[in-house]
C-alpha positions as CSV (number, residue, x, y, z in Angstrom):
1,X,113.8,93.3,76.3
2,X,113.5,90.3,78.5
3,X,111.1,87.5,79.2
4,X,109.4,88.2,82.6
5,X,108.4,85.4,85.0
6,X,104.6,85.9,85.4
7,X,101.7,84.2,87.1
8,X,98.7,83.6,84.9
9,X,95.4,84.0,86.7
10,X,92.3,82.7,84.8
11,X,89.1,84.3,86.1
12,X,85.7,82.9,85.0
13,X,82.5,84.9,85.4
14,X,79.2,83.1,86.3
15,X,77.0,86.1,85.4
16,X,75.7,85.7,81.8
17,X,74.9,89.5,81.7
18,X,78.5,90.5,82.3
19,X,80.4,91.5,79.2
20,X,83.3,89.1,79.7
21,X,83.0,85.3,80.2
22,X,86.7,84.9,81.1
23,X,89.7,87.0,81.8
24,X,93.3,86.0,81.8
25,X,95.6,88.2,83.9
26,X,99.3,88.2,83.8
27,X,100.9,89.2,87.1
28,X,104.6,90.0,87.9
29,X,106.3,87.3,90.1
30,X,109.5,89.0,90.9
31,X,108.8,92.5,92.1
32,X,106.8,91.4,95.2
33,X,104.0,93.9,94.4
34,X,101.9,91.6,92.2
35,X,101.8,94.2,89.5
36,X,99.3,93.6,86.8
37,X,101.3,93.2,83.6
38,X,98.6,92.6,81.1
39,X,95.6,90.6,80.3
40,X,93.1,89.1,77.8
41,X,89.3,89.4,78.0
42,X,86.9,87.0,76.3
43,X,83.3,87.7,75.3
44,X,80.3,85.5,76.3
45,X,80.9,83.5,73.1
46,X,84.4,82.7,74.2
47,X,86.1,84.9,71.6
48,X,89.1,86.9,72.5
49,X,87.6,90.4,72.7
50,X,90.2,92.7,74.3
51,X,93.8,92.6,75.3
52,X,96.1,95.0,77.0
53,X,99.7,95.3,78.0
54,X,102.2,98.0,79.2
55,X,104.1,100.4,77.0
56,X,106.9,101.8,79.1
57,X,107.6,101.2,82.8
58,X,109.1,103.8,85.1
59,X,111.3,102.4,87.9
60,X,112.8,104.5,90.7
61,X,115.7,102.6,92.3
62,X,115.7,104.8,95.4
63,X,112.1,104.2,96.3
64,X,111.5,100.9,94.5
65,X,108.5,102.5,93.0
66,X,107.2,101.0,89.7
67,X,104.6,102.4,87.5
68,X,103.5,102.0,83.9
69,X,103.6,105.1,81.8
70,X,100.8,103.7,79.7
71,X,98.9,100.7,78.5
72,X,97.9,99.7,75.0
73,X,94.4,98.4,74.8
74,X,93.4,96.3,71.8
75,X,89.8,95.6,70.7
76,X,90.4,92.4,68.7
77,X,86.9,92.1,67.3
78,X,86.5,95.7,66.0
79,X,90.2,96.0,65.2
80,X,90.6,99.2,67.2
81,X,93.5,100.1,69.5
82,X,94.0,102.9,72.0
83,X,96.6,104.0,74.5
84,X,95.8,104.9,78.1
85,X,98.5,107.3,79.3
86,X,99.4,107.4,82.9
87,X,101.7,110.0,84.5
88,X,103.2,108.9,87.9
89,X,103.8,111.4,90.6
90,X,107.0,110.4,92.4
91,X,107.5,111.7,95.9
92,X,110.4,111.5,98.3
93,X,108.5,109.1,100.6
94,X,110.4,105.9,101.1
95,X,108.3,102.9,102.3
96,X,110.4,99.9,103.4
97,X,109.6,96.6,101.8
98,X,108.9,95.1,105.3
99,X,105.6,97.0,105.3
100,X,104.3,94.8,102.4
101,X,104.8,91.5,104.2
102,X,102.0,89.8,106.2
103,X,104.0,90.4,109.4
104,X,104.4,94.1,108.5
105,X,100.7,94.6,107.6
106,X,99.6,93.0,110.8
107,X,101.9,95.3,112.8
108,X,100.5,98.4,111.0
109,X,96.9,97.2,111.5
110,X,97.4,97.1,115.3
């Protein structure tokens, strides 16, 4: 276990008919993919309604592929919890990190 450096993005919704008034998203800083690490969702009354976070992360050193095997989703108000399982399909395709830079994206777009 380790503390991960994360960005915290706070998103406010202007639509009163939307289920959430505010969301707080935690995003990875280090892996350069801006992976969504977890989040909190607040209802229109400002109460913490739902939260989620990863369970186990798969990491392939050869391809630098990262994927969560699952997320635990918590419904704070009702007291329920569930697990969303995800099964990554790893391939032998290697994509160089340069593709994910602005310069690399512009080159591919041409």
